[in-house]
VOTOR-694233 format. One line per 4 residues: number of its first residue (from 1); for each residue x, y, z of C-alpha. Coordinates in steps of 0.5 Angstrom, whole numbers, plus 500, padded with zeros to 3 digits. Example, Ala and Ser with C-alpha at 12.3 -4.5 7.8 and 13.67 -1.06 7.14 Angstrom:
# residues 2
1) 525 491 516  527 498 514 $
//
This chain:
# residues 530
1) 755 739 538  762 736 538  764 731 543  771 729 545 $
5) 773 723 550  779 723 554  781 719 560  785 720 567 $
9) 786 717 573  784 723 578  778 728 575  778 734 580 $
13) 772 738 579  773 745 582  780 749 583  779 752 589 $
17) 783 750 596  780 744 597  781 741 590  788 744 589 $
21) 790 741 595  788 734 593  792 735 587  798 737 591 $
25) 798 731 595  795 725 591  800 721 587  805 724 582 $
29) 805 718 578  798 718 575  795 723 571  791 728 574 $
33) 786 733 571  783 739 575  777 742 571  775 749 573 $
37) 769 753 571  771 759 569  779 761 570  783 760 576 $
41) 781 766 579  774 765 579  773 761 585  771 763 593 $
45) 778 761 595  781 767 591  777 772 594  778 769 601 $
49) 780 775 606  781 773 613  785 767 614  786 760 616 $
53) 784 758 623  789 753 627  792 752 634  799 755 632 $
57) 801 758 638  803 756 645  797 759 649  792 755 644 $
61) 791 748 644  786 744 639  782 743 645  780 750 645 $
65) 779 750 637  775 744 638  770 747 643  770 754 639 $
69) 767 750 633  762 746 637  759 752 641  759 756 634 $
73) 755 749 631  749 750 635  749 742 637  749 739 630 $
77) 757 739 629  760 732 627  764 732 633  769 726 630 $
81) 770 731 624  771 737 628  777 733 632  780 731 625 $
85) 780 739 623  783 742 629  788 736 630  790 736 623 $
89) 790 744 621  796 746 624  800 741 620  797 743 613 $
93) 798 751 615  805 749 616  806 745 610  803 751 606 $
97) 808 756 609  814 751 607  811 751 600  812 759 600 $
101) 805 761 602  807 768 605  804 768 611  804 775 615 $
105) 809 775 621  811 779 627  818 778 630  819 772 625 $
109) 813 768 628  806 768 624  802 774 626  795 771 628 $
113) 789 774 628  782 773 633  776 773 629  768 772 632 $
117) 767 767 637  774 764 637  777 764 644  784 765 642 $
121) 788 769 636  789 763 631  788 765 624  794 765 620 $
125) 793 770 614  797 773 608  798 780 605  794 783 610 $
129) 787 781 608  788 777 601  790 770 604  786 766 599 $
133) 789 770 593  796 769 596  795 761 597  792 760 591 $
137) 798 763 587  803 758 591  798 752 590  797 754 582 $
141) 805 754 581  806 747 585  800 744 582  803 746 575 $
145) 810 744 577  808 737 579  804 736 572  797 736 574 $
149) 793 739 568  788 745 569  783 746 564  779 752 565 $
153) 772 754 562  769 747 564  762 746 566  760 739 569 $
157) 753 737 567  753 730 569  757 725 573  757 718 569 $
161) 755 713 573  753 706 573  752 700 578  753 705 584 $
165) 760 707 581  762 714 578  766 713 572  767 721 570 $
169) 763 726 568  760 730 562  763 737 561  761 743 557 $
173) 768 745 554  770 751 550  769 747 544  763 743 546 $
177) 761 737 550  767 733 553  767 726 556  772 725 562 $
181) 773 718 564  776 717 570  778 712 576  776 716 581 $
185) 772 723 581  773 729 586  767 734 587  770 740 590 $
189) 766 745 586  765 750 592  758 753 595  752 756 593 $
193) 752 764 594  751 766 587  744 763 588  742 769 592 $
197) 742 776 589  746 779 595  753 775 596  760 775 597 $
201) 761 770 593  764 769 586  759 768 580  761 761 579 $
205) 758 759 586  752 756 584  752 749 587  753 745 581 $
209) 756 740 585  750 739 590  746 738 583  751 733 580 $
213) 752 729 587  744 729 587  743 726 580  748 721 581 $
217) 745 718 587  749 721 593  746 723 600  746 731 601 $
221) 745 733 608  745 740 612  742 744 606  738 749 610 $
225) 744 752 613  746 758 609  751 763 613  750 770 611 $
229) 756 774 613  754 780 617  759 785 614  759 786 606 $
233) 759 793 604  752 795 602  754 798 595  752 796 588 $
237) 749 790 586  752 783 584  758 780 589  759 785 594 $
241) 766 787 597  767 783 604  769 786 610  773 781 613 $
245) 771 779 620  778 780 622  776 788 622  772 787 628 $
249) 777 783 631  781 789 630  776 793 634  771 795 629 $
253) 764 797 632  757 796 629  753 802 629  745 803 626 $
257) 743 809 622  742 813 628  749 812 631  748 807 636 $
261) 752 801 638  747 796 638  751 789 638  752 789 646 $
265) 745 789 647  745 782 643  751 778 645  756 778 651 $
269) 762 778 645  758 784 642  761 785 635  765 778 636 $
273) 759 774 637  758 768 632  756 770 625  749 768 625 $
277) 747 772 631  751 778 628  747 777 622  741 777 625 $
281) 742 783 629  744 787 623  738 785 620  733 786 626 $
285) 736 793 626  735 794 619  728 792 620  727 797 626 $
289) 730 803 623  727 802 616  734 802 613  738 798 608 $
293) 744 798 612  748 799 618  755 802 619  762 799 621 $
297) 767 804 624  774 802 625  776 810 624  778 810 631 $
301) 784 806 629  787 811 624  788 811 617  795 808 617 $
305) 793 802 621  787 800 617  791 801 610  797 797 613 $
309) 793 791 616  787 791 611  790 793 604  785 790 600 $
313) 779 792 603  781 799 604  783 800 597  776 796 595 $
317) 772 801 599  776 807 596  774 804 589  767 804 591 $
321) 767 811 595  768 810 602  774 811 606  775 805 611 $
325) 780 809 615  777 815 616  769 814 616  764 809 618 $
329) 762 805 612  755 802 610  754 794 611  749 789 611 $
333) 749 781 611  750 777 604  750 770 603  757 767 604 $
337) 758 760 606  754 753 605  754 749 611  751 743 608 $
341) 753 739 602  754 732 599  755 727 605  762 724 606 $
345) 765 720 611  772 723 615  776 721 608  771 725 603 $
349) 768 718 601  761 719 599  755 714 598  757 713 591 $
353) 763 709 590  769 712 586  766 719 588  769 723 593 $
357) 767 731 595  771 736 599  771 743 601  765 747 601 $
361) 761 742 597  762 737 602  757 735 608  762 733 613 $
365) 758 736 619  764 740 621  761 746 621  754 744 624 $
369) 749 749 624  754 755 623  761 755 621  766 758 626 $
373) 770 764 622  776 762 618  774 754 619  773 754 611 $
377) 780 754 608  782 750 614  777 745 612  779 745 605 $
381) 786 743 607  785 738 612  779 734 608  783 735 601 $
385) 789 732 604  785 726 606  781 725 600  788 725 596 $
389) 790 719 601  783 715 601  783 715 593  789 711 592 $
393) 785 705 593  782 706 586  788 708 583  791 700 581 $
397) 784 699 578  783 698 571  780 704 567  772 704 567 $
401) 769 700 561  762 702 562  756 704 557  752 709 560 $
405) 747 713 555  751 719 553  745 722 549  745 729 551 $
409) 741 735 548  745 741 546  747 743 552  746 751 553 $
413) 750 754 558  745 760 558  744 763 565  738 766 563 $
417) 733 766 568  737 766 574  735 773 577  728 770 579 $
421) 732 765 583  736 769 586  731 774 588  727 768 591 $
425) 732 766 595  734 773 598  727 774 599  724 768 602 $
429) 730 763 604  735 769 607  737 771 614  730 770 616 $
433) 725 765 614  718 763 615  713 757 612  709 762 608 $
437) 715 764 604  718 758 604  712 754 600  711 760 595 $
441) 719 760 593  719 752 593  713 752 588  716 758 584 $
445) 723 753 584  719 748 581  716 752 575  722 755 573 $
449) 726 749 573  721 745 569  722 751 563  729 752 564 $
453) 735 751 560  740 745 563  744 750 567  737 753 570 $
457) 735 746 572  741 745 576  740 751 579  733 751 580 $
461) 734 744 583  739 746 588  734 752 590  729 747 591 $
465) 733 743 596  735 748 600  728 751 601  725 744 602 $
469) 730 743 608  729 750 611  721 748 610  722 741 614 $
473) 726 744 620  721 747 624  725 750 629  731 756 629 $
477) 738 753 630  745 757 628  744 760 621  737 757 620 $
481) 732 762 623  725 761 622  720 767 625  715 762 626 $
485) 719 757 630  724 762 633  727 757 638  731 751 638 $
489) 728 744 639  733 739 641  728 734 642  725 734 635 $
493) 731 737 631  738 736 634  738 731 628  741 732 621 $
497) 736 732 615  739 727 609  736 728 602  737 723 596 $
501) 734 721 589  734 715 585  732 719 579  727 724 577 $
505) 727 732 579  722 736 583  718 738 577  717 731 575 $
509) 715 729 581  721 724 581  723 720 587  726 725 592 $
513) 727 722 599  728 725 605  731 722 612  731 725 618 $
517) 737 721 621  741 722 628  748 723 627  752 717 631 $
521) 757 722 633  752 727 636  752 727 643  750 731 649 $
525) 756 732 652  759 738 649  752 740 645  754 748 645 $
529) 746 749 647  741 752 642 $
//
């Protein structure tokens, strides 16, 4: 196994919107290296459809965006983090527009969409329904022109830590193992969706950043909260075509297989209710009718409108045999977004010195128990920029000279065995959970992790942690629904669950610690109710 060594001032692991925006906004005077797991298009940002939420019109205000976010988060949002998000998101969107992101316009102004649980039209979008791809193409061009190095087909295996500080990463590259020493390391590795059999996520979204941070001694938080997007096209296996919430924002209805419009029975906002409510309503209808789908119908808006407003979704449905502009199309919930992650402060600092995190892999607390639609790209921008500002504290320090043990067995990147993990997560740690299923899954994750390759150990660890957190929270809140504890329990569980390890793995009975901690900014003033 070839081992090469190199060094950089800033090492960013992950090339989605958070990692790239961090690179764009960090010092141009230092060396910056961005490690990408596959190629630059293999990330959830590139696949993102709906847009970026920010208060951008006169009738809107950050206070309205704040309240919508808090209400969606079901009492677990870090209110200070939400305030940062809503106050700074407009500035970040304006910066993207200035850079050349082709946001859709009407009469010379941004065209703003309204999505589920938003009180105003505030979602800026590009190319109709390809906001992520339009943004990525601009950011990649800017990053390269600034001189940052983007290195594709790199999989981080371990963070190199000594004396409570992170000094870089051990990485599997095209030619073997690579050691990257750095003054500061940023985890921007995205989510966990591909740990589920049915997902809207890129195949690279396997929670690697959580495993890396956990092994390094960083705290993890809110791991039980996995958001399932209500409307993924129920066709085929593997990653499924996402049908953006913006389609419902433009008037689409949800019908069960009997043709009955059911969402008014579940929420006053009907199809525009919070994602957790809509996803569970669909799941409930599927259980009640014995079907594997419901239907989404926007045909009443006409094919010309649908083709123009949602060109990518329209074409994607056609390629899979369905005409979104003429007929109801089959949809079902799919794993979409992870509200939990590596616990950070408001500047992306983790509990490990020199290690930062931003984007979906970070646990800022901004989403609480349930993310508000289109707050994800906004979070990546706001906190990616903040990390770029905060990491400067380390750039005038000398390069590291630690001596961690770099002995490492031949690091196989064999993904064999991930299918059982995906099936277990879908069956037992999905839209609806219960104690019996969670215990069964947890035991299976331990067995798989003990026998797997290096990557399978990472995947099994993340599954085990999510499952353990779901087992610990004996209530239902937001995206976490326990059929054996179907109500929220504020007196006991209006808290955030922290996880930390000082070494070892579950199947080695390592010292994994769980702390139930009340976040200091959780106040009852604007809790959003259970």
